[in-house]
FIMI-776210 format. One record per residue (C-alpha): residue number from 1; residue in one letter; x, y, z. Coordinates in nm, 2 decimals, padded with zeros to 4 digits. Example, Ala and Ser with C-alpha at 12.3 -4.5 7.8 and 13.67 -1.06 7.14 Angstrom:
2
{guse:1 | seti:A | X:01.23 | Y:-00.45 | Z:00.78};
{guse:2 | seti:S | X:01.37 | Y:-00.11 | Z:00.71};
// end
This chain:
207
{guse:1 | seti:M | X:17.18 | Y:03.07 | Z:18.18};
{guse:2 | seti:T | X:17.47 | Y:03.14 | Z:18.41};
{guse:3 | seti:D | X:17.25 | Y:03.12 | Z:18.72};
{guse:4 | seti:A | X:17.11 | Y:02.78 | Z:18.63};
{guse:5 | seti:T | X:17.20 | Y:02.47 | Z:18.83};
{guse:6 | seti:V | X:17.22 | Y:02.12 | Z:18.71};
{guse:7 | seti:F | X:17.09 | Y:01.89 | Z:18.98};
{guse:8 | seti:V | X:17.23 | Y:01.53 | Z:18.96};
{guse:9 | seti:V | X:17.06 | Y:01.26 | Z:19.16};
{guse:10 | seti:D | X:17.22 | Y:00.91 | Z:19.14};
{guse:11 | seti:D | X:17.30 | Y:00.66 | Z:19.41};
{guse:12 | seti:D | X:17.63 | Y:00.56 | Z:19.24};
{guse:13 | seti:Q | X:17.91 | Y:00.78 | Z:19.37};
{guse:14 | seti:A | X:18.13 | Y:00.71 | Z:19.07};
{guse:15 | seti:V | X:17.86 | Y:00.84 | Z:18.84};
{guse:16 | seti:R | X:17.80 | Y:01.14 | Z:19.06};
{guse:17 | seti:D | X:18.17 | Y:01.23 | Z:19.06};
{guse:18 | seti:S | X:18.21 | Y:01.19 | Z:18.69};
{guse:19 | seti:L | X:17.90 | Y:01.39 | Z:18.61};
{guse:20 | seti:R | X:18.01 | Y:01.67 | Z:18.84};
{guse:21 | seti:Q | X:18.35 | Y:01.68 | Z:18.67};
{guse:22 | seti:L | X:18.20 | Y:01.68 | Z:18.32};
{guse:23 | seti:L | X:17.94 | Y:01.95 | Z:18.40};
{guse:24 | seti:Q | X:18.17 | Y:02.18 | Z:18.59};
{guse:25 | seti:A | X:18.43 | Y:02.15 | Z:18.31};
{guse:26 | seti:V | X:18.20 | Y:02.35 | Z:18.09};
{guse:27 | seti:G | X:18.12 | Y:02.61 | Z:18.35};
{guse:28 | seti:L | X:17.79 | Y:02.48 | Z:18.48};
{guse:29 | seti:R | X:17.68 | Y:02.50 | Z:18.84};
{guse:30 | seti:V | X:17.62 | Y:02.15 | Z:18.98};
{guse:31 | seti:Q | X:17.46 | Y:02.01 | Z:19.29};
{guse:32 | seti:I | X:17.49 | Y:01.64 | Z:19.36};
{guse:33 | seti:Y | X:17.26 | Y:01.42 | Z:19.56};
{guse:34 | seti:A | X:17.28 | Y:01.05 | Z:19.65};
{guse:35 | seti:S | X:16.91 | Y:01.00 | Z:19.68};
{guse:36 | seti:A | X:16.58 | Y:01.14 | Z:19.57};
{guse:37 | seti:R | X:16.49 | Y:01.22 | Z:19.94};
{guse:38 | seti:D | X:16.81 | Y:01.43 | Z:19.98};
{guse:39 | seti:F | X:16.72 | Y:01.62 | Z:19.67};
{guse:40 | seti:L | X:16.36 | Y:01.69 | Z:19.78};
{guse:41 | seti:A | X:16.48 | Y:01.81 | Z:20.11};
{guse:42 | seti:A | X:16.72 | Y:02.06 | Z:19.96};
{guse:43 | seti:Y | X:16.55 | Y:02.18 | Z:19.64};
{guse:44 | seti:Q | X:16.41 | Y:02.53 | Z:19.62};
{guse:45 | seti:P | X:16.16 | Y:02.56 | Z:19.33};
{guse:46 | seti:D | X:16.27 | Y:02.91 | Z:19.24};
{guse:47 | seti:T | X:16.61 | Y:02.78 | Z:19.15};
{guse:48 | seti:P | X:16.64 | Y:02.75 | Z:18.77};
{guse:49 | seti:G | X:16.81 | Y:02.47 | Z:18.59};
{guse:50 | seti:C | X:16.74 | Y:02.10 | Z:18.52};
{guse:51 | seti:L | X:16.75 | Y:01.76 | Z:18.68};
{guse:52 | seti:V | X:16.97 | Y:01.47 | Z:18.57};
{guse:53 | seti:L | X:16.81 | Y:01.17 | Z:18.74};
{guse:54 | seti:D | X:16.89 | Y:00.80 | Z:18.77};
{guse:55 | seti:I | X:16.57 | Y:00.60 | Z:18.70};
{guse:56 | seti:R | X:16.65 | Y:00.32 | Z:18.95};
{guse:57 | seti:M | X:16.77 | Y:00.39 | Z:19.30};
{guse:58 | seti:P | X:16.71 | Y:00.23 | Z:19.64};
{guse:59 | seti:G | X:16.41 | Y:00.37 | Z:19.82};
{guse:60 | seti:M | X:16.25 | Y:00.65 | Z:19.62};
{guse:61 | seti:G | X:16.33 | Y:00.58 | Z:19.25};
{guse:62 | seti:G | X:16.35 | Y:00.83 | Z:18.97};
{guse:63 | seti:L | X:16.00 | Y:00.77 | Z:18.85};
{guse:64 | seti:D | X:15.87 | Y:00.83 | Z:19.20};
{guse:65 | seti:L | X:16.06 | Y:01.15 | Z:19.23};
{guse:66 | seti:Q | X:15.92 | Y:01.27 | Z:18.90};
{guse:67 | seti:A | X:15.57 | Y:01.19 | Z:19.01};
{guse:68 | seti:Q | X:15.63 | Y:01.38 | Z:19.34};
{guse:69 | seti:L | X:15.76 | Y:01.69 | Z:19.15};
{guse:70 | seti:V | X:15.46 | Y:01.68 | Z:18.91};
{guse:71 | seti:Q | X:15.22 | Y:01.66 | Z:19.20};
{guse:72 | seti:E | X:15.39 | Y:01.96 | Z:19.36};
{guse:73 | seti:G | X:15.37 | Y:02.16 | Z:19.03};
{guse:74 | seti:V | X:15.75 | Y:02.17 | Z:18.98};
{guse:75 | seti:K | X:15.83 | Y:02.19 | Z:18.61};
{guse:76 | seti:L | X:16.20 | Y:02.14 | Z:18.63};
{guse:77 | seti:P | X:16.31 | Y:01.96 | Z:18.31};
{guse:78 | seti:I | X:16.42 | Y:01.61 | Z:18.38};
{guse:79 | seti:I | X:16.69 | Y:01.40 | Z:18.19};
{guse:80 | seti:F | X:16.67 | Y:01.04 | Z:18.30};
{guse:81 | seti:L | X:16.98 | Y:00.81 | Z:18.31};
{guse:82 | seti:T | X:16.89 | Y:00.45 | Z:18.25};
{guse:83 | seti:G | X:17.04 | Y:00.11 | Z:18.26};
{guse:84 | seti:H | X:17.01 | Y:-00.14 | Z:17.97};
{guse:85 | seti:G | X:16.68 | Y:-00.29 | Z:18.09};
{guse:86 | seti:D | X:16.52 | Y:00.04 | Z:18.19};
{guse:87 | seti:V | X:16.41 | Y:00.17 | Z:17.84};
{guse:88 | seti:P | X:16.04 | Y:00.08 | Z:17.89};
{guse:89 | seti:A | X:16.04 | Y:00.27 | Z:18.22};
{guse:90 | seti:A | X:16.22 | Y:00.56 | Z:18.05};
{guse:91 | seti:V | X:15.95 | Y:00.57 | Z:17.79};
{guse:92 | seti:R | X:15.69 | Y:00.60 | Z:18.06};
{guse:93 | seti:A | X:15.89 | Y:00.88 | Z:18.21};
{guse:94 | seti:L | X:15.88 | Y:01.07 | Z:17.88};
{guse:95 | seti:K | X:15.50 | Y:01.03 | Z:17.87};
{guse:96 | seti:A | X:15.49 | Y:01.18 | Z:18.22};
{guse:97 | seti:G | X:15.68 | Y:01.49 | Z:18.10};
{guse:98 | seti:A | X:16.05 | Y:01.40 | Z:18.11};
{guse:99 | seti:M | X:16.26 | Y:01.58 | Z:17.85};
{guse:100 | seti:D | X:16.47 | Y:01.28 | Z:17.74};
{guse:101 | seti:F | X:16.67 | Y:00.98 | Z:17.86};
{guse:102 | seti:L | X:17.02 | Y:00.85 | Z:17.81};
{guse:103 | seti:Q | X:17.14 | Y:00.50 | Z:17.86};
{guse:104 | seti:K | X:17.45 | Y:00.44 | Z:18.08};
{guse:105 | seti:P | X:17.74 | Y:00.47 | Z:18.02};
{guse:106 | seti:V | X:17.64 | Y:00.82 | Z:17.92};
{guse:107 | seti:N | X:17.78 | Y:00.98 | Z:17.61};
{guse:108 | seti:S | X:17.93 | Y:01.30 | Z:17.74};
{guse:109 | seti:Q | X:17.85 | Y:01.53 | Z:17.45};
{guse:110 | seti:A | X:17.49 | Y:01.40 | Z:17.42};
{guse:111 | seti:L | X:17.44 | Y:01.48 | Z:17.79};
{guse:112 | seti:L | X:17.59 | Y:01.82 | Z:17.76};
{guse:113 | seti:D | X:17.37 | Y:01.90 | Z:17.46};
{guse:114 | seti:L | X:17.06 | Y:01.78 | Z:17.65};
{guse:115 | seti:V | X:17.15 | Y:01.98 | Z:17.96};
{guse:116 | seti:Q | X:17.18 | Y:02.30 | Z:17.76};
{guse:117 | seti:Q | X:16.84 | Y:02.24 | Z:17.59};
{guse:118 | seti:A | X:16.69 | Y:02.16 | Z:17.93};
{guse:119 | seti:I | X:16.83 | Y:02.48 | Z:18.08};
{guse:120 | seti:R | X:16.69 | Y:02.69 | Z:17.79};
{guse:121 | seti:R | X:16.35 | Y:02.52 | Z:17.82};
{guse:122 | seti:D | X:16.34 | Y:02.59 | Z:18.19};
{guse:123 | seti:A | X:16.43 | Y:02.96 | Z:18.13};
{guse:124 | seti:E | X:16.15 | Y:02.99 | Z:17.88};
{guse:125 | seti:T | X:15.90 | Y:02.82 | Z:18.11};
{guse:126 | seti:R | X:15.99 | Y:03.05 | Z:18.40};
{guse:127 | seti:A | X:15.97 | Y:03.36 | Z:18.18};
{guse:128 | seti:T | X:15.62 | Y:03.26 | Z:18.06};
{guse:129 | seti:S | X:15.51 | Y:03.19 | Z:18.42};
{guse:130 | seti:A | X:15.65 | Y:03.53 | Z:18.53};
{guse:131 | seti:E | X:15.46 | Y:03.70 | Z:18.25};
{guse:132 | seti:Q | X:15.14 | Y:03.52 | Z:18.33};
{guse:133 | seti:A | X:15.18 | Y:03.62 | Z:18.70};
{guse:134 | seti:E | X:15.23 | Y:03.98 | Z:18.60};
{guse:135 | seti:I | X:14.92 | Y:03.98 | Z:18.38};
{guse:136 | seti:T | X:14.72 | Y:03.82 | Z:18.66};
{guse:137 | seti:R | X:14.84 | Y:04.09 | Z:18.90};
{guse:138 | seti:R | X:14.73 | Y:04.37 | Z:18.65};
{guse:139 | seti:L | X:14.40 | Y:04.20 | Z:18.60};
{guse:140 | seti:Q | X:14.34 | Y:04.20 | Z:18.97};
{guse:141 | seti:T | X:14.37 | Y:04.58 | Z:18.98};
{guse:142 | seti:L | X:14.06 | Y:04.61 | Z:18.76};
{guse:143 | seti:T | X:13.72 | Y:04.68 | Z:18.90};
{guse:144 | seti:A | X:13.43 | Y:04.45 | Z:18.83};
{guse:145 | seti:R | X:13.30 | Y:04.70 | Z:18.57};
{guse:146 | seti:E | X:13.64 | Y:04.73 | Z:18.41};
{guse:147 | seti:R | X:13.66 | Y:04.36 | Z:18.38};
{guse:148 | seti:E | X:13.31 | Y:04.35 | Z:18.21};
{guse:149 | seti:V | X:13.43 | Y:04.62 | Z:17.96};
{guse:150 | seti:L | X:13.76 | Y:04.44 | Z:17.91};
{guse:151 | seti:D | X:13.58 | Y:04.11 | Z:17.83};
{guse:152 | seti:R | X:13.39 | Y:04.29 | Z:17.56};
{guse:153 | seti:M | X:13.68 | Y:04.48 | Z:17.42};
{guse:154 | seti:V | X:13.87 | Y:04.15 | Z:17.38};
{guse:155 | seti:A | X:13.56 | Y:04.01 | Z:17.20};
{guse:156 | seti:G | X:13.59 | Y:04.29 | Z:16.95};
{guse:157 | seti:M | X:13.28 | Y:04.48 | Z:17.04};
{guse:158 | seti:A | X:13.25 | Y:04.85 | Z:16.95};
{guse:159 | seti:N | X:13.20 | Y:05.11 | Z:17.22};
{guse:160 | seti:K | X:12.83 | Y:05.16 | Z:17.14};
{guse:161 | seti:V | X:12.76 | Y:04.78 | Z:17.16};
{guse:162 | seti:I | X:12.94 | Y:04.76 | Z:17.50};
{guse:163 | seti:A | X:12.75 | Y:05.06 | Z:17.62};
{guse:164 | seti:F | X:12.42 | Y:04.90 | Z:17.51};
{guse:165 | seti:E | X:12.50 | Y:04.56 | Z:17.68};
{guse:166 | seti:L | X:12.61 | Y:04.72 | Z:18.01};
{guse:167 | seti:A | X:12.34 | Y:04.99 | Z:18.00};
{guse:168 | seti:I | X:12.60 | Y:05.27 | Z:18.03};
{guse:169 | seti:S | X:12.69 | Y:05.56 | Z:17.81};
{guse:170 | seti:E | X:12.96 | Y:05.55 | Z:17.54};
{guse:171 | seti:R | X:13.14 | Y:05.82 | Z:17.72};
{guse:172 | seti:T | X:13.16 | Y:05.59 | Z:18.03};
{guse:173 | seti:V | X:13.28 | Y:05.31 | Z:17.81};
{guse:174 | seti:E | X:13.56 | Y:05.53 | Z:17.68};
{guse:175 | seti:F | X:13.65 | Y:05.63 | Z:18.03};
{guse:176 | seti:H | X:13.67 | Y:05.26 | Z:18.14};
{guse:177 | seti:R | X:13.88 | Y:05.18 | Z:17.83};
{guse:178 | seti:G | X:14.13 | Y:05.44 | Z:17.92};
{guse:179 | seti:K | X:14.16 | Y:05.31 | Z:18.27};
{guse:180 | seti:I | X:14.19 | Y:04.95 | Z:18.15};
{guse:181 | seti:M | X:14.47 | Y:05.04 | Z:17.90};
{guse:182 | seti:K | X:14.66 | Y:05.22 | Z:18.17};
{guse:183 | seti:K | X:14.62 | Y:04.95 | Z:18.44};
{guse:184 | seti:M | X:14.71 | Y:04.67 | Z:18.20};
{guse:185 | seti:G | X:15.01 | Y:04.86 | Z:18.06};
{guse:186 | seti:A | X:14.89 | Y:04.81 | Z:17.70};
{guse:187 | seti:R | X:14.98 | Y:05.06 | Z:17.43};
{guse:188 | seti:S | X:14.72 | Y:04.94 | Z:17.18};
{guse:189 | seti:L | X:14.41 | Y:04.74 | Z:17.17};
{guse:190 | seti:A | X:14.59 | Y:04.47 | Z:16.97};
{guse:191 | seti:E | X:14.85 | Y:04.45 | Z:17.25};
{guse:192 | seti:L | X:14.58 | Y:04.43 | Z:17.51};
{guse:193 | seti:V | X:14.40 | Y:04.15 | Z:17.33};
{guse:194 | seti:N | X:14.72 | Y:03.95 | Z:17.28};
{guse:195 | seti:M | X:14.81 | Y:03.99 | Z:17.65};
{guse:196 | seti:V | X:14.47 | Y:03.87 | Z:17.77};
{guse:197 | seti:N | X:14.46 | Y:03.58 | Z:17.53};
{guse:198 | seti:R | X:14.79 | Y:03.46 | Z:17.65};
{guse:199 | seti:Y | X:14.66 | Y:03.48 | Z:18.01};
{guse:200 | seti:R | X:14.34 | Y:03.29 | Z:17.94};
{guse:201 | seti:P | X:14.30 | Y:03.18 | Z:17.58};
{guse:202 | seti:G | X:13.94 | Y:03.13 | Z:17.47};
{guse:203 | seti:S | X:13.79 | Y:03.21 | Z:17.81};
{guse:204 | seti:S | X:13.57 | Y:03.49 | Z:17.94};
{guse:205 | seti:L | X:13.75 | Y:03.71 | Z:18.19};
{guse:206 | seti:G | X:13.43 | Y:03.78 | Z:18.37};
{guse:207 | seti:A | X:13.37 | Y:03.41 | Z:18.43};
// end
């Protein structure tokens, strides 16, 4: 988590300065922005971390920024900071995928705890995405016939059934199985099935 960055977006300079000091005091990397537009202009989606975001700001507010990030497919965990009258808006933010919200003045320990949770969640999300991308890359190395055989392997079909369905010999099925296992980097059928089900649970690969 040492490479994670906490992005703070708040139009109040005093809040920005205090959050920077708090977060840096526990060794976190921090980037501060005075507006949602400034953050959007600077943010690189491959940067891990989380977003601490004021819900009400001039121009583009926190909810608008959240909607923009969702539209762009950015899954950065968001912790909203709210004023006393903003709780209904914060609840809407949670329904739209925000991690949590804290009312100002923010309890320092509560914020630090949430930030650490958010950074862990982001790391898990990125790891899952990277795994899915790698499985996708391996699947793309399969031929059309290998994908047909794989589909049936995952469905639990025996070699002779696969051979009958595809009108090929059992020996050819065995050949394709060997190629599939090698290309997919699977050491066992169970590992292969688990890998493919994580990629596309409940779906046919040949679809």
